C-alpha positions as CSV (number, residue, x, y, z in Angstrom):
1,M,128.1,91.5,102.3
2,T,128.1,91.4,98.5
3,I,127.1,94.1,96.1
4,N,124.2,92.0,94.9
5,T,122.7,91.4,98.3
6,V,119.1,92.7,98.6
7,K,118.0,93.5,102.1
8,L,114.8,94.5,103.8
9,L,113.9,98.2,103.1
10,D,116.4,98.5,100.3
11,V,115.4,101.0,97.6
12,V,115.3,99.2,94.2
13,A,114.5,99.9,90.6
14,L,112.9,97.6,88.1
15,T,115.1,96.2,85.4
16,V,112.2,94.9,83.4
17,D,108.7,96.0,82.4
18,F,105.5,94.6,84.0
19,P,102.7,96.1,81.8
20,E,100.1,94.0,83.5
21,Y,100.8,96.0,86.7
22,N,101.5,99.3,84.9
23,L,105.1,99.1,86.1
24,W,108.0,100.0,83.9
25,Q,111.8,99.6,83.9
26,G,113.3,102.2,86.1
27,Q,110.4,102.6,88.5
28,V,111.5,102.8,92.1
29,G,110.2,100.7,95.0
30,T,111.1,99.5,98.5
31,V,111.7,95.9,99.5
32,V,109.1,95.2,102.2
33,E,109.5,91.4,102.6
34,I,112.1,88.8,101.8
35,L,110.5,85.7,100.2
36,A,111.6,82.1,99.5
37,N,114.8,82.3,101.7
38,G,116.0,85.3,99.7
39,A,115.2,84.1,96.2
40,A,112.4,86.6,95.8
41,F,111.3,89.9,97.4
42,E,108.0,91.7,97.9
43,V,108.5,95.2,96.5
44,E,106.1,98.0,97.2
45,F,105.7,100.9,94.8
46,S,104.4,104.2,96.3
47,D,103.5,107.6,95.0
48,R,105.1,110.9,96.3
49,N,102.5,111.0,99.1
50,G,103.4,107.6,100.4
51,R,100.3,105.8,99.0
52,T,101.0,102.3,97.8
53,Y,99.8,101.8,94.2
54,E,101.3,98.3,93.7
55,S,103.0,95.6,95.6
56,I,104.4,92.5,93.8
57,G,106.9,89.7,94.4
58,L,110.0,89.9,92.3
59,R,113.2,87.9,91.7
60,S,116.6,89.4,92.3
61,Q,117.3,89.6,88.5
62,Q,114.2,91.8,88.0
63,I,115.5,94.5,90.3
64,M,118.6,96.4,91.1
65,V,119.5,97.9,94.5
66,L,120.0,101.7,94.3
67,R,123.2,102.9,96.1
68,F,123.3,106.2,97.8
69,E,126.9,105.9,98.9
70,P,130.1,105.1,97.0
71,V,130.9,101.4,96.5
72,S,134.5,100.4,96.5
73,P,135.9,98.9,93.2
74,E,137.1,95.8,95.1
75,L,133.6,95.1,96.3
76,W,132.1,95.7,92.8
77,Y,134.6,93.7,90.8
78,S,134.7,90.8,93.2
79,N,131.0,90.1,92.5
80,V,130.8,90.6,88.7
């Protein structure tokens, strides 16, 4: 597994703005579907009560996976 691998149910943050969807860099969503053989992902954005307010397809360069555990330097630098 590489550090840049996006998986189903990963928590991700936007790295770009999507004003047409009222979504902004840093907003957090969940990967709910893998599209185009892993080239794109359906990401669902929900409020604190779990209600989805937007769901859009995004490319990997438009999101970053949020890590909740330490990542080893070897893994990080081997993928830069």
